ZAMARGU-4260 file (C-alpha; in steps of 0.2 Angstrom, whole numbers, plus 5000, padded with zeros to 4 digits):
<rodrens>
0) 5248/5257/5404 | 5265/5261/5403 | 5275/5272/5391 | 5290/5265/5384 | 5303/5277/5377
5) 5314/5278/5363 | 5331/5288/5361 | 5337/5293/5345 | 5355/5303/5341 | 5349/5312/5328
10) 5333/5322/5322 | 5331/5312/5306 | 5331/5295/5316 | 5319/5304/5330 | 5307/5308/5317
15) 5307/5292/5307 | 5300/5283/5322 | 5284/5296/5326 | 5279/5288/5311 | 5274/5275/5321
20) 5254/5276/5327 | 5254/5282/5344 | 5271/5288/5348 | 5272/5307/5356 | 5289/5316/5356
25) 5298/5320/5374 | 5306/5337/5375 | 5306/5340/5395 | 5290/5334/5398 | 5279/5345/5405
30) 5263/5344/5392 | 5266/5325/5385 | 5270/5318/5404 | 5258/5327/5412 | 5246/5324/5401
35) 5248/5302/5403 | 5245/5304/5422 | 5229/5313/5417 | 5224/5299/5408 | 5226/5302/5393
40) 5228/5282/5385 | 5233/5289/5366 | 5251/5291/5368 | 5259/5273/5373 | 5276/5278/5365
45) 5287/5291/5367 | 5302/5299/5356 | 5316/5308/5361 | 5333/5313/5352 | 5350/5318/5359
50) 5355/5328/5345 | 5366/5343/5353 | 5359/5355/5340 | 5343/5355/5348 | 5351/5363/5366
55) 5361/5376/5357 | 5361/5394/5358 | 5367/5405/5347 | 5367/5424/5344 | 5379/5431/5328
60) 5377/5448/5321 | 5360/5452/5328 | 5354/5435/5322 | 5347/5422/5337 | 5344/5406/5336
65) 5337/5394/5350 | 5336/5376/5350 | 5320/5367/5353 | 5328/5360/5368 | 5335/5375/5376
70) 5325/5378/5392 | 5317/5391/5397 | 5329/5391/5413 | 5345/5394/5401 | 5335/5407/5392
75) 5331/5417/5406 | 5351/5419/5413 | 5360/5419/5393 | 5367/5436/5396 | 5366/5441/5377
80) 5344/5436/5378 | 5341/5449/5393 | 5327/5454/5383 | 5319/5436/5384 | 5323/5435/5401
85) 5307/5443/5408 | 5296/5431/5395 | 5304/5416/5401 | 5305/5417/5421 | 5285/5417/5417
90) 5282/5399/5413 | 5279/5392/5428 | 5290/5392/5446 | 5309/5385/5445 | 5307/5368/5444
95) 5296/5370/5428 | 5307/5382/5420 | 5321/5368/5423 | 5311/5357/5411 | 5300/5368/5401
100) 5308/5370/5382 | 5305/5381/5370 | 5299/5367/5358 | 5288/5363/5370 | 5281/5381/5374
105) 5277/5382/5355 | 5260/5368/5358 | 5255/5372/5376 | 5238/5378/5374 | 5230/5392/5383
110) 5232/5398/5397 | 5251/5391/5395 | 5263/5398/5382 | 5268/5415/5386 | 5285/5411/5379
115) 5275/5409/5361 | 5269/5425/5366 | 5285/5433/5365 | 5291/5424/5349 | 5275/5428/5338
120) 5279/5446/5341 | 5298/5444/5340 | 5293/5436/5323 | 5300/5420/5325 | 5303/5407/5312
125) 5301/5389/5317 | 5313/5375/5311 | 5308/5357/5309 | 5320/5346/5297 | 5308/5350/5284
130) 5312/5368/5281 | 5306/5384/5292 | 5292/5392/5293 | 5285/5411/5301 | 5278/5407/5318
135) 5260/5414/5315 | 5258/5400/5300 | 5266/5387/5312 | 5253/5389/5326 | 5241/5390/5314
140) 5244/5373/5307 | 5251/5366/5325 | 5238/5353/5327 | 5243/5344/5312 | 5260/5344/5313
145) 5271/5328/5316 | 5289/5334/5312 | 5301/5338/5325 | 5302/5357/5329 | 5322/5359/5327
150) 5324/5377/5332 | 5320/5397/5333 | 5325/5411/5325 | 5324/5428/5325 | 5331/5445/5323
155) 5336/5454/5342 | 5325/5472/5343 | 5331/5487/5350 | 5334/5486/5367 | 5320/5496/5371
160) 5309/5490/5358 | 5304/5471/5366 | 5290/5472/5378 | 5281/5459/5387 | 5269/5459/5401
165) 5260/5442/5409 | 5245/5447/5420 | 5240/5431/5433 | 5231/5429/5448 | 5245/5421/5459
170) 5263/5428/5459 | 5277/5424/5455 | 5273/5410/5444 | 5253/5410/5441 | 5244/5404/5424
175) 5239/5419/5414 | 5224/5427/5415 | 5233/5434/5399 | 5248/5440/5392 | 5255/5453/5378
180) 5273/5455/5370 | 5275/5469/5358 | 5288/5472/5347 | 5288/5493/5343 | 5300/5504/5333
185) 5300/5522/5334 | 5303/5536/5323 | 5316/5551/5328 | 5300/5561/5332 | 5295/5547/5345
190) 5280/5542/5332 | 5277/5521/5331 | 5285/5517/5312 | 5280/5497/5315 | 5273/5487/5329
195) 5269/5469/5331 | 5255/5466/5345 | 5255/5446/5351 | 5240/5440/5364 | 5240/5426/5374
200) 5223/5418/5381 | 5213/5429/5368 | 5212/5412/5357 | 5215/5395/5361 | 5234/5399/5355
205) 5245/5415/5352 | 5238/5427/5341 | 5243/5444/5333 | 5232/5461/5339 | 5234/5468/5320
210) 5220/5479/5322 | 5229/5489/5337 | 5244/5486/5329 | 5237/5497/5314 | 5229/5507/5324
215) 5247/5511/5334 | 5257/5516/5318 | 5261/5535/5317 | 5256/5540/5334 | 5266/5543/5353
220) 5267/5531/5366 | 5256/5543/5375 | 5238/5541/5384 | 5231/5549/5368 | 5243/5541/5354
225) 5237/5523/5362 | 5220/5527/5365 | 5215/5520/5347 | 5227/5507/5350 | 5215/5502/5366
230) 5201/5504/5357 | 5205/5492/5344 | 5213/5478/5356 | 5198/5467/5357 | 5195/5466/5337
235) 5196/5447/5331 | 5197/5439/5349 | 5189/5425/5355 | 5196/5423/5374 | 5196/5407/5383
240) 5187/5403/5398 | 5195/5393/5412 | 5195/5393/5431 | 5205/5408/5429 | 5194/5421/5422
245) 5180/5422/5409 | 5182/5426/5391 | 5170/5440/5397 | 5185/5447/5409 | 5199/5444/5399
250) 5190/5455/5386 | 5187/5468/5398 | 5207/5470/5404 | 5214/5466/5388 | 5215/5485/5385
255) 5219/5492/5401 | 5233/5481/5402 | 5242/5484/5383 | 5240/5501/5389 | 5250/5499/5404
260) 5262/5489/5393 | 5263/5504/5380 | 5267/5516/5395 | 5279/5510/5402
</rodrens>
């Protein structure tokens, strides 16, 4: 079945078109086009917008706003987003990164969505025409979302406060076994004063490792200090099983890789 494509100059007009049955929004196309190629006949109309705001990146006073149509390639080479370069480069190979968008990554099912894991750790907000939502709430409700995501926003962490790790069997562009992102604040004595840890492939969408976060507070980032966080890392997880790895394997190796991330 042929897919009809409608292009609109504003997000408002594109949102109106999405109210029709059988329509999907087309960003980079890495999700919706693949689904069509694999035989998904539930979608027969694609909607896109050329609104310039969707492709804008602004960084001012420590605050970042990234348009939903910004690609992983653009983020990876942006001089003021160097802390996110590793997470952006974790998304596929060069061809995919030239197409894959920030907005699309928020909807990517596990084992994809590595960049969304980073955004969850950064406590990002997700913007739509209806307003902004904390990313944790957005991810929980994303399956029912029909409004076009317009942007994500977050506060830049300290240069040494953000960490990201993707584990895959094939380098450099393999599908994730798991991914972990963390934003850590440390007091003058080196103890962790606050922590946000996000996990990929430990559920059907990115999730917080809240038990590990709690266990890490007040501890130093040494082997003894992180032991409790490693022990708590699997609390509340429901890892996926796919051809890359079983749920059992993912749960077994998560504490090991969390330790490597924290000790980096």
